[in-house]
C-alpha positions as CSV (number, residue, x, y, z in Angstrom):
1,M,91.1,-98.2,88.1
2,N,89.1,-101.6,88.3
3,W,90.9,-104.6,88.2
4,P,90.2,-107.6,86.3
5,K,88.4,-110.6,88.0
6,I,90.4,-112.7,90.9
7,D,89.4,-116.2,91.0
8,K,89.5,-117.8,94.7
9,L,89.3,-114.8,96.7
10,E,86.8,-117.3,98.9
11,S,89.5,-118.3,100.1
12,I,91.4,-115.5,101.4
13,P,90.1,-114.3,105.0
14,S,89.1,-110.6,105.1
15,P,89.9,-107.9,105.8
16,A,92.4,-108.6,103.8
17,L,95.5,-106.1,101.6
18,L,95.9,-107.8,98.2
19,V,99.1,-107.5,96.3
20,D,99.7,-108.7,92.4
21,P,103.6,-108.5,91.8
22,G,102.9,-108.6,87.9
23,K,101.7,-104.7,88.7
24,I,104.9,-104.4,90.8
25,S,107.5,-105.6,88.9
26,A,105.9,-103.1,86.5
27,N,105.2,-100.4,87.8
28,I,109.8,-101.3,88.6
29,D,110.1,-101.3,85.1
30,K,107.9,-97.6,84.9
31,M,110.4,-96.1,87.3
32,I,113.5,-98.1,86.5
33,R,112.6,-95.9,82.1
34,V,111.4,-92.6,83.6
35,A,115.0,-92.4,85.3
36,G,116.9,-93.3,83.1
37,D,119.9,-95.7,81.2
38,N,121.9,-94.8,84.8
39,F,118.9,-95.5,86.3
40,R,121.3,-97.4,88.4
41,D,123.3,-94.3,90.2
42,R,119.5,-92.3,89.9
43,L,116.8,-94.1,91.3
44,R,116.6,-93.6,95.9
45,P,113.4,-95.5,95.8
46,H,112.1,-95.1,99.0
47,L,110.2,-97.9,101.1
48,K,107.5,-95.7,103.8
49,T,105.2,-97.3,101.2
50,H,105.7,-101.0,101.4
51,K,107.6,-102.1,104.0
52,M,108.1,-105.4,101.9
53,S,111.6,-107.4,102.3
54,K,109.9,-108.6,98.7
55,V,108.8,-106.0,97.2
56,T,112.8,-104.1,97.9
57,Q,114.4,-108.1,96.5
58,L,112.2,-107.0,93.3
59,Q,113.5,-103.9,92.9
60,I,117.5,-105.2,94.1
61,D,117.0,-108.4,91.5
62,K,116.6,-105.6,89.0
63,G,119.0,-103.5,89.7
64,I,118.1,-100.8,92.4
65,N,121.0,-101.3,95.5
66,Q,119.9,-97.0,96.7
67,F,117.1,-96.3,99.6
68,K,115.3,-94.2,101.4
69,A,113.9,-95.2,104.5
70,A,111.6,-93.1,106.8
71,T,112.3,-95.7,110.3
72,I,115.1,-97.4,111.7
73,S,113.2,-100.4,110.9
74,E,113.0,-99.4,107.2
75,V,117.2,-99.1,107.3
76,K,116.8,-102.6,109.5
77,M,114.8,-103.7,106.6
78,A,116.6,-103.4,103.7
79,A,120.4,-103.3,105.5
80,Q,119.1,-107.2,106.1
81,L,119.3,-108.0,101.9
82,G,121.8,-106.3,101.5
83,A,121.2,-102.7,100.7
84,K,124.4,-100.3,99.5
85,D,123.2,-97.2,100.4
86,I,120.0,-97.0,102.5
87,L,119.1,-92.9,103.2
88,L,117.3,-92.2,106.9
89,A,116.0,-89.5,105.4
90,Y,114.3,-88.3,109.0
91,Q,116.6,-87.1,111.2
92,P,117.1,-89.1,114.3
93,V,117.1,-88.3,117.7
94,G,116.6,-89.5,120.8
95,P,117.4,-93.5,120.9
96,N,116.8,-93.7,117.3
97,I,121.0,-91.9,117.3
98,N,122.6,-94.8,119.1
99,K,119.2,-97.1,116.9
100,L,120.9,-96.0,114.0
101,G,124.6,-96.0,115.1
102,K,124.2,-99.6,116.2
103,L,123.4,-100.4,112.3
104,I,126.7,-98.9,110.9
105,D,128.2,-101.0,113.1
106,Y,126.0,-104.2,112.7
107,F,125.7,-103.9,109.1
108,P,129.6,-102.6,107.5
109,E,128.7,-103.7,103.5
110,S,125.6,-101.0,103.9
111,S,126.2,-97.4,103.6
112,F,124.0,-95.5,106.1
113,A,123.4,-92.6,106.0
114,T,120.9,-89.7,107.4
115,I,119.8,-85.8,106.8
116,V,120.3,-82.5,109.8
117,D,118.4,-79.6,109.4
118,N,120.0,-77.9,113.1
119,L,123.3,-77.3,113.8
120,E,122.4,-78.8,117.4
121,S,121.2,-82.5,116.3
122,A,124.4,-82.7,114.2
123,M,126.1,-82.3,117.2
124,I,125.0,-84.8,119.1
125,I,124.5,-87.3,115.9
126,A,128.3,-86.5,116.1
127,S,129.3,-86.9,119.8
128,E,126.8,-89.7,119.9
129,I,127.5,-92.0,117.0
130,G,130.3,-90.1,115.5
131,N,133.5,-92.0,114.5
132,S,136.9,-90.7,113.0
133,S,138.1,-94.0,111.1
134,N,134.5,-94.0,109.4
135,P,132.5,-90.3,110.0
136,V,128.4,-90.8,109.6
137,R,127.1,-89.9,106.9
138,L,124.5,-86.5,106.6
139,F,122.4,-84.8,103.7
140,I,122.0,-81.5,105.2
141,D,117.1,-81.4,104.9
142,I,116.7,-78.5,102.5
143,N,113.1,-76.9,102.5
144,C,112.3,-76.7,99.6
145,G,108.4,-74.5,100.6
146,M,106.5,-77.2,102.6
147,N,107.7,-75.7,105.8
148,R,107.6,-79.3,107.4
149,T,110.9,-80.1,108.5
150,G,114.4,-78.4,106.9
151,I,116.2,-75.2,106.6
152,S,115.9,-73.2,104.2
153,F,119.0,-71.7,100.9
154,N,120.2,-68.7,103.6
155,G,122.8,-67.1,106.0
156,A,121.6,-70.2,108.8
157,L,123.2,-72.6,106.5
158,G,126.5,-72.0,105.6
159,P,127.1,-72.3,109.5
160,L,126.0,-75.9,109.7
161,R,127.7,-76.7,107.1
162,E,130.7,-75.2,108.0
163,W,130.9,-77.8,111.1
164,I,130.2,-80.3,109.1
165,E,132.8,-80.0,106.8
166,K,135.0,-79.4,109.9
167,E,134.3,-82.7,112.7
168,P,135.8,-85.5,111.9
169,G,133.2,-87.5,113.2
170,V,130.7,-86.8,110.3
171,T,131.5,-86.0,106.6
172,L,129.0,-84.0,103.8
173,T,127.2,-85.5,101.9
174,G,124.2,-83.8,99.8
175,L,121.5,-81.9,100.5
176,H,118.1,-84.2,100.9
177,I,114.9,-82.0,98.8
178,Y,111.7,-83.3,99.5
179,D,109.0,-80.9,98.0
180,G,106.0,-83.4,98.5
181,H,103.9,-80.3,98.7
182,L,104.1,-79.9,94.8
183,H,100.6,-82.2,94.6
184,Q,98.3,-80.0,91.9
185,P,96.5,-82.3,89.4
186,E,97.9,-79.9,86.2
187,L,101.2,-81.3,85.0
188,K,102.6,-77.2,84.1
189,K,101.9,-76.7,87.7
190,R,103.4,-79.5,88.7
191,R,106.4,-78.8,86.8
192,D,106.0,-74.7,87.6
193,G,106.9,-76.1,91.1
194,V,109.8,-77.7,90.3
195,I,111.6,-75.2,88.6
196,K,111.5,-72.1,91.0
197,I,112.5,-75.0,93.3
198,N,114.8,-76.5,91.1
199,D,116.0,-72.2,90.3
200,S,117.2,-72.0,94.4
201,I,118.9,-74.7,94.2
202,N,121.1,-74.3,91.3
203,N,121.7,-70.7,92.9
204,Y,123.2,-72.2,95.9
205,I,125.6,-75.3,93.7
206,G,126.5,-72.6,91.6
207,K,128.6,-70.4,94.6
208,N,129.0,-74.2,96.7
209,S,129.8,-77.6,95.1
210,V,127.5,-80.3,96.0
211,P,128.1,-84.4,96.4
212,E,124.8,-85.7,96.4
213,I,120.9,-83.7,95.9
214,V,118.4,-85.9,96.1
215,V,115.3,-84.4,95.1
216,G,111.8,-85.8,93.7
217,G,108.9,-87.6,95.2
218,S,106.4,-89.6,93.4
219,P,104.2,-86.8,91.8
220,T,107.1,-84.6,90.3
221,F,110.7,-87.4,90.2
222,G,109.3,-87.9,86.3
223,L,109.8,-83.8,86.3
224,W,113.7,-84.0,88.2
225,A,114.9,-86.7,85.9
226,E,114.2,-84.6,82.6
227,L,115.5,-81.1,83.9
228,T,118.8,-82.7,86.1
229,D,121.3,-85.5,86.5
230,W,120.4,-85.4,90.8
231,K,118.7,-88.7,93.0
232,L,114.8,-89.3,92.2
233,S,112.8,-90.6,95.2
234,P,109.4,-91.5,94.5
235,G,107.5,-94.3,97.0
236,T,104.5,-94.5,96.2
237,V,105.1,-95.7,92.9
238,L,105.6,-98.8,94.0
239,L,101.9,-99.6,94.5
240,W,99.9,-97.1,93.2
241,D,96.7,-95.5,94.8
242,A,93.9,-94.1,93.5
243,G,94.5,-90.8,95.2
244,Y,97.4,-91.0,93.2
245,A,95.5,-92.3,90.0
246,K,92.3,-89.6,90.0
247,A,95.5,-86.8,90.8
248,F,97.9,-87.3,88.2
249,P,96.5,-88.9,85.0
250,D,99.9,-87.7,83.6
251,L,101.7,-90.8,85.6
252,D,100.9,-93.8,83.7
253,F,101.8,-96.3,86.8
254,S,99.3,-99.3,87.8
255,I,97.5,-100.1,91.0
256,A,98.9,-102.2,92.4
257,S,97.1,-104.0,96.0
258,C,93.8,-103.5,96.6
259,L,92.0,-104.1,99.7
260,L,89.6,-107.4,100.8
261,A,86.7,-106.8,102.5
262,R,82.8,-108.6,102.9
263,V,79.8,-108.4,103.5
264,I,78.4,-109.4,107.6
265,S,75.3,-107.6,107.7
266,R,72.5,-105.7,106.4
267,P,71.3,-103.6,109.2
268,E,68.4,-101.8,107.7
269,K,67.1,-101.7,104.2
270,N,69.6,-99.3,102.0
271,L,72.1,-100.3,104.1
272,I,75.0,-102.8,104.2
273,C,78.4,-103.3,106.2
274,V,81.5,-104.4,105.7
275,D,84.5,-104.8,107.6
276,L,86.8,-102.0,106.9
277,G,87.0,-100.5,109.6
278,H,89.6,-97.3,111.0
279,K,92.2,-100.5,111.4
280,S,91.8,-101.8,108.3
281,V,92.6,-98.5,105.7
282,A,94.0,-95.5,106.8
283,A,91.3,-93.7,107.8
284,E,93.0,-89.3,107.7
285,N,90.9,-88.2,105.0
286,P,87.3,-87.6,105.5
287,L,85.1,-90.5,105.3
288,H,83.4,-90.2,102.1
289,D,87.0,-90.2,100.4
290,R,89.0,-93.2,102.2
291,V,88.3,-96.0,100.1
292,F,86.3,-96.9,96.0
293,F,84.8,-99.6,95.2
294,P,84.4,-99.8,91.2
295,D,81.7,-102.8,91.6
296,L,79.0,-101.0,93.5
297,N,76.9,-97.9,91.9
298,D,75.3,-95.0,93.5
299,Y,76.7,-96.0,96.9
300,E,77.3,-93.7,99.5
301,I,79.6,-94.5,102.2
302,I,78.3,-92.7,105.9
303,G,79.7,-94.6,108.8
304,Q,82.7,-95.9,109.7
305,S,84.7,-97.1,113.5
306,E,87.2,-100.1,114.1
307,E,86.3,-102.8,112.7
308,H,83.2,-101.0,110.5
309,L,82.2,-99.4,107.6
310,V,78.8,-98.8,106.4
311,I,77.6,-98.2,103.3
312,K,74.5,-96.6,101.5
313,T,73.9,-98.0,98.9
314,N,70.3,-99.1,96.4
315,H,71.4,-102.0,95.7
316,S,72.1,-103.6,99.3
317,E,69.6,-107.1,98.1
318,K,72.0,-107.8,96.0
319,L,74.5,-108.0,98.7
320,V,74.4,-111.0,101.2
321,P,76.1,-111.0,103.9
322,G,79.3,-112.9,102.6
323,H,79.5,-110.7,98.9
324,L,82.7,-110.1,98.5
325,L,83.8,-106.5,97.7
326,L,86.9,-105.1,96.4
327,G,88.4,-101.7,97.8
328,F,90.7,-99.4,96.9
329,P,92.4,-97.4,99.1
330,K,92.6,-92.7,98.8
331,H,96.5,-93.4,101.1
332,I,98.3,-96.6,100.7
333,C,101.3,-95.7,102.4
334,P,99.3,-96.1,106.5
335,T,96.3,-98.5,105.0
336,V,99.7,-100.7,104.3
337,A,100.8,-99.9,107.4
338,L,97.8,-101.6,109.7
339,H,98.2,-104.7,108.0
340,S,101.1,-107.5,109.0
341,H,101.3,-109.6,105.6
342,V,99.2,-108.9,102.0
343,S,97.8,-112.0,100.2
344,V,99.6,-112.8,97.2
345,L,97.8,-112.5,93.0
346,H,99.2,-114.3,90.5
347,D,98.0,-114.2,87.1
348,N,95.0,-112.9,88.6
349,V,93.8,-115.6,91.1
350,A,94.4,-116.0,94.5
351,S,97.2,-117.6,96.5
352,T,98.1,-119.0,99.7
353,E,101.8,-116.9,100.0
354,T,101.9,-114.0,102.0
355,W,104.5,-111.8,102.4
356,E,105.1,-110.0,105.2
357,V,104.9,-106.0,105.9
358,N,107.9,-106.6,108.3
359,A,109.3,-103.0,107.9
360,R,106.0,-101.7,110.1
361,N,106.6,-102.1,113.0
362,R,109.2,-99.8,115.3
363,I,112.0,-101.4,116.5
């Protein structure tokens, strides 16, 4: 999990999020190899992990031009880069429907789609932004066991599909099937979960033609690549993180981002405080499992607040205020969203270059 020594970190204010473009590029290459020779048609990487134009452009430069997004901001970011095909994989409701409609009108060179899992939402989308001359592309969102969104393969799917196919303002583009509940560290158990979902999909498409099927988050997209010729939508693989690195040793991606922190105080014997609070690293995991410091031995995180992280360590006498530490977040996706910019490394040397996390804010 550790990185080689990085020079010139002293010039970067902390807390900061660091990215290594070389490692990101290598992860993209690995993602492409997993998808296979027809990766241009198969890959629809998720933008929600990095939320950066620079990372999106790296993928476009390598021939990837279909993307998946969770927010209107991410959709807009991809459209501004000229992405050819963008899927808003988050059922739009309220004002977001018209925001999507405005993007469709403003970026005619890009093709947009979104997901629906119920007839009411499909009808509202059709009535507010549907256009018979340029129908809104809809994927039906399938609940494959995550129980977060989606509709199951049962009788309720039929009426929704039938209505979409008859309505002139929208068009059925395919099925969106996200298996985010398959996080088993054991590869066999993950594969068994994928096979079970695959059997359900094949049972459906054996009786119903489907133009496009989008499957596979980061832990499973390689399994789907082996089993099918469907579209793949990994996201975390672009930056990777400590959580996935520990959970999925079979996945050979590199951690391409980490946090820079400094010791700011030694309030008591064997205690240090660093500038890495809730506002700098994702705090949805238990306190001990939010960030990892490979250069610290025998330490315990005992407290965190908005701008402070308190660590118990027997080596506190060596960690004077100003001491630099690299921390690897367990969950990179919400950590990125806490930073407006990232600092860029080149060949293990910190630079003055920064990349904007430009899809971080809601529109």
